[in-house]
C-alpha positions, 0 to 999 in steps of 0.5 A: 303225527297230527298231535304233534302238528297240533301241539303249537295250539296249546304253546309257544313258539318263543318259550318252548316251539323253537327249542323244540324244534332246536332239540329235536334237529340236534337228537336227528344229527346224533342219532344219524351219526350214531346209527348210520341211518336217519331216524324219519320218526324225528325228521318227520316230527320235525318237519310236521312242528314245525309247521303246524308252528308257522300255521298257529303263529302266522302273524308272528313268524310275519313280522319275523321273516316278512316285515320291515317293521321294526319290533319291540325287541330291538328296543329292549333296554338288555342286561349285560354282565362281566364274564365272572357275573356270567360264570355266577349267574350260571351257576346260580340257575343250576342250583336254583332254577328259574323264576319262570319254571320254579323248582325244588330239584336243589333239596332231593333230586339234584343231590340225588343225582349228583351223587349217582352221577359221580359214582357212576363215571367213578366206575367207567374210571376205575373199569378203564371203560372211558367211551362208557362215559360218553356213551351213557344217556344219564350223562348227556341228560347232565350235559344238557342241563350244563349246556342250557346253563352256560347258555342262560348265562351268556344271554348277558354277554354283550359280545354274544348278544350282538354276534347273534343279532348280525348273524340272525337278524330276526332273532335280534332281543330273542330270549335263546336263554330259554332253553333253562325251561328244559332244566327241571324235566331234565333233573326229572329224567335223571332221577327216574334213570337212577330208580330206574337202574337202582330197581334192576340192581337191587331186583338181581340181588335179590332174585340171587342165592344170596339176596333169597337168605338175606332180608335186608336185599329184601327190605330194600326193594323199596328205596326207589318208592321211598325215593319217588315218594319224597320228591314228589312231596316236596313238590306237592307240599312247597308253596312254590309261585305256580303250584296250583294244587297246593294254593288251591287245596290250601284255600278251599281248605281255608273256605270249607274246613276253617269258614276263611273268606279266600281272598284269592280268585279261583278260574271261573271267578277271574274270567268272571264269563256269566258276567261279562255275557251280560255286560256285551247284551246291555252293551250290546257289544259288537265284535271288533269293539275295541277297548282297553282294561283298567285295574284287571288283566286284558284276558280277562277281556279276550277270553270273554270275546272283547277286543283290546288293545292291550295285552301281555304283548312279547312281540309287537311293532314299536310303532305300537307301543309308541303310540300306545304310549302317548295314551299312559304318558300322563301316568308314566310320567308321575311314575318313574318305576312304571315309565321305565318298566315300560319303555325299557321293556313293555311287554305290559301294554296295560293301563297303568296307575298313576300312584300305585305300581301295580292295581292289576290284581287276581284279587276279589279285593282292590284294597291296595289301590291307593288312588281311583283317580285314572291318568291317561290321554283320552284323546290318544285312546280313541284315536286308535279306536277304544270304545270301551274302559272295562275298569275294577277301580270306581274311577273318581276324575272322569271329568277331567278325563274326558271319560263317561261312565256308561253303567255298573255292572254286578253278578252273583256268580262273581266277585268284581264289579265291573265299571263301563267306561265310554270316552266323551 
């Protein structure tokens, strides 16, 4: 139970925790009805996980439940679709998956799973065992997948959204369609159930009198292993966005075997802890001194123990968004796509470029940056309590923006050159 309690420490309530609790609750009710008794182990797990979420994300729960403060979730612009497009969206997500949980089930796993699903249920119907359809775990997994896809589509229904806002106000703006995050796991579960049953079926055939005399049955025993191997191979060799194993292997091979220099950052280079330790020591940085990042993710500063006023923030007060907007208004006024991105969403509470769509890149070079000028309201930034600006860009218009360079820093352990500015 201790591990269940600590799980939220490495997870995120809004992305997974809420839905895991929901599925646990449904499982408890379902097993209670089926077995005529309560599964106390699941009940205890539900309580432990719920308490863990509250303990580790107490600020989120405090804002959601005990604060009247308007949040960015209430002002985010939601896209609504007509009914026919909602159906299309649900079907598309069933086949192709979602960007944030990108998978490859449609190429191999899905055809196998759907073929077995059809065979399984036709068999139940032929044998006139309709009850078996509703008690088979394989069908349950498929039903949950379909449910998640329908929920994903309904997220784009304005009437459903308004119903949730009315019935459960704290969930206003909540992305409940993240149930789709569980679908890759469910597709794999269905595949493993099929492989296990196939293996048992083949084993029974091999051990039968006929099977002992047949070379064909013995040859079939390798099929489940082949299926697992092919499914794993497709994942391992596909250059999907979140396939770190593939990209690490590719970049390592480029560097170590072919001698090419990689522009992508590895984990150590991305955070560059040694460099930032030297910077903090030189600045005599004190805990609680607020900063912002320019040309890099604020998470780099946060990882290195530097307090930030910016960040990737999925849930924070609208009042802070408006205050921070004053800081970046000069850049947003110059870049309409960035203005829409921040005003209609706002989770990336960053310093924006006044000429480029994105200057936050996990690369060694900053070759895509076309303008070294920064467009900010330095007075508004100072009012928020900012002391330092950590930049990967050598800012050229410091005299016009009210900031000044303290020093630039480099280190052999890092590909970065960090320019540290302060506000006049």
